[in-house]
GUVO-59771 format. One line per 4 residues: number of its first residue (from 0); their letters; for each residue x, y, z of C-alpha. Coordinates in steps of 0.05 Angstrom, whole numbers, plus 5000, padded with zeros to 4 digits. Layout:
# GUVO-59771
NUM) a) X Y Z ~ ...
# end
This chain:
# GUVO-59771
0) xxxx) 4768 6264 6491 ~ 4752 6290 6557 ~ 4798 6322 6606 ~ 4797 6268 6659
4) xxxx) 4827 6222 6605 ~ 4879 6270 6582 ~ 4900 6281 6663 ~ 4904 6207 6671
8) xxxx) 4949 6203 6609 ~ 4993 6257 6635 ~ 4993 6223 6705 ~ 5019 6155 6670
12) xxxx) 5073 6194 6633 ~ 5101 6230 6692 ~ 5103 6167 6733 ~ 5141 6136 6683
16) xxxx) 5187 6197 6682 ~ 5198 6191 6754 ~ 5213 6120 6754 ~ 5261 6127 6701
20) xxxx) 5292 6185 6740 ~ 5292 6145 6805 ~ 5333 6087 6773 ~ 5384 6138 6744
24) xxxx) 5394 6166 6817 ~ 5395 6100 6849 ~ 5448 6076 6798 ~ 5489 6137 6813
28) xxxx) 5481 6123 6891 ~ 5499 6052 6882 ~ 5565 6071 6843 ~ 5579 6121 6903
32) xxxx) 5571 6069 6953 ~ 5617 6019 6908 ~ 5678 6074 6910 ~ 5673 6088 6982
36) xxxx) 5670 6013 6998 ~ 5732 6002 6950 ~ 5769 6066 6981 ~ 5757 6036 7059
40) xxxx) 5761 5961 7037 ~ 5694 5947 7058 ~ 5657 5890 7052 ~ 5582 5873 7057
44) xxxx) 5592 5836 7117 ~ 5615 5901 7151 ~ 5553 5939 7130 ~ 5508 5885 7154
48) xxxx) 5544 5881 7221 ~ 5543 5960 7226 ~ 5468 5959 7211 ~ 5454 5899 7258
52) xxxx) 5496 5930 7315 ~ 5451 5996 7306 ~ 5386 5953 7312 ~ 5414 5913 7372
56) xxxx) 5434 5979 7409 ~ 5367 6002 7395 ~ 5334 5952 7427 ~ 5373 5951 7484
60) xxxx) 5362 6025 7491 ~ 5288 6007 7487 ~ 5292 5948 7543 ~ 5330 6001 7593
64) xxxx) 5276 6057 7588 ~ 5219 6002 7594 ~ 5253 5976 7655 ~ 5262 6050 7686
68) xxxx) 5194 6062 7668 ~ 5170 6006 7708 ~ 5215 6030 7772 ~ 5169 6062 7826
72) xxxx) 5189 6135 7834 ~ 5126 6162 7873 ~ 5092 6132 7932 ~ 5025 6153 7966
76) xxxx) 5041 6159 8043 ~ 4978 6137 8064 ~ 4964 6076 8021 ~ 5033 6055 7997
80) xxxx) 5009 6050 7921 ~ 5066 6066 7876 ~ 5067 6103 7809 ~ 5127 6104 7758
84) xxxx) 5117 6179 7733 ~ 5096 6152 7665 ~ 5033 6150 7635 ~ 4970 6180 7671
88) xxxx) 4980 6202 7743 ~ 4933 6168 7797 ~ 4884 6206 7838 ~ 4934 6211 7901
92) xxxx) 4983 6255 7859 ~ 4946 6280 7800 ~ 4921 6343 7842 ~ 4986 6358 7881
96) xxxx) 5022 6419 7864 ~ 5092 6399 7880 ~ 5102 6320 7873 ~ 5179 6319 7906
100) xxxx) 5140 6305 7972 ~ 5116 6241 7941 ~ 5187 6219 7915 ~ 5201 6144 7944
104) xxxx) 5269 6172 7974 ~ 5240 6235 8009 ~ 5181 6190 8039 ~ 5236 6138 8070
108) xxxx) 5274 6205 8096 ~ 5209 6234 8121 ~ 5187 6170 8158 ~ 5254 6160 8192
112) xxxx) 5259 6238 8208 ~ 5190 6221 8240 ~ 5217 6158 8280 ~ 5279 6199 8296
116) xxxx) 5246 6250 8347 ~ 5208 6195 8376 ~ 5269 6157 8400 ~ 5300 6221 8416
120) xxxx) 5240 6236 8463 ~ 5246 6157 8493 ~ 5318 6172 8512 ~ 5316 6223 8560
124) xxxx) 5247 6190 8587 ~ 5288 6122 8599 ~ 5346 6159 8631 ~ 5304 6194 8679
128) xxxx) 5277 6128 8697 ~ 5346 6100 8705 ~ 5362 6157 8750 ~ 5297 6142 8793
132) xxxx) 5311 6070 8794 ~ 5390 6090 8821 ~ 5358 6136 8875 ~ 5309 6083 8900
136) xxxx) 5367 6025 8907 ~ 5414 6075 8935 ~ 5362 6092 8985 ~ 5348 6021 9006
140) xxxx) 5419 6005 9012 ~ 5429 6064 9060 ~ 5367 6035 9102 ~ 5400 5966 9099
144) xxxx) 5465 5993 9120 ~ 5435 6032 9181 ~ 5387 5973 9198 ~ 5437 5933 9230
148) xxxx) 5474 5990 9267 ~ 5409 6009 9297 ~ 5397 5931 9314 ~ 5465 5929 9345
152) xxxx) 5449 5989 9391 ~ 5381 5967 9412 ~ 5411 5894 9428 ~ 5467 5930 9472
156) xxxx) 5419 5971 9512 ~ 5371 5916 9527 ~ 5391 5841 9516 ~ 5336 5802 9492
160) xxxx) 5325 5725 9482 ~ 5352 5705 9413 ~ 5292 5700 9374 ~ 5294 5643 9320
164) xxxx) 5294 5672 9249 ~ 5241 5646 9201 ~ 5269 5598 9144 ~ 5278 5639 9081
168) xxxx) 5226 5642 9028 ~ 5265 5613 8969 ~ 5218 5660 8915 ~ 5226 5720 8957
172) xxxx) 5305 5706 8954 ~ 5304 5703 8880 ~ 5254 5771 8873 ~ 5307 5806 8914
176) xxxx) 5370 5785 8876 ~ 5328 5797 8810 ~ 5312 5872 8833 ~ 5386 5881 8854
180) xxxx) 5416 5863 8794 ~ 5366 5903 8754 ~ 5378 5962 8800 ~ 5449 5955 8787
184) xxxx) 5446 5962 8705 ~ 5412 6026 8703 ~ 5459 6054 8761 ~ 5519 6040 8714
188) xxxx) 5489 6073 8656 ~ 5462 6133 8696 ~ 5534 6147 8709 ~ 5555 6150 8643
192) xxx) 5554 6213 8608 ~ 5507 6222 8546 ~ 5538 6228 8484
# end
């Protein structure tokens, strides 16, 4: 008999022993489970529900992680492309030393921070423009108030034949009314203190 056939016979004997020992241990494990079930009044339905509940919980957890993986965490401010943070990093963020600059919330905050100074620059310019308009309207109002007084003094000095006034131009009247309204609105806002 060769060594190979002797080893095969030993393997068969050992496999038979392993199977017999596994059956014995399994029967003792089943006996322990039966005694625990009897002690706590458990049924097979309880066990199947518990096992099914764990499986359902695992599936629910897997769904939640799958959903969070698809939400954009990083965004490229130049192109607007997004990345969830899972898997291989795209080229626009792969070489970045600090990825916090690409976080979706920080990009929105940075954009609003850029827009805020621009709006702040416009506000003083608009206020200065309103002051200029108010000054112009005040000057023109003063001139108009002085003009009738000058005319009255001239008419007292030398009586001149009454000249017929030309018919008012409707378009010019509308323009002057619109400019008066526009001039009045900035005067009120310029007079109010800035908050």
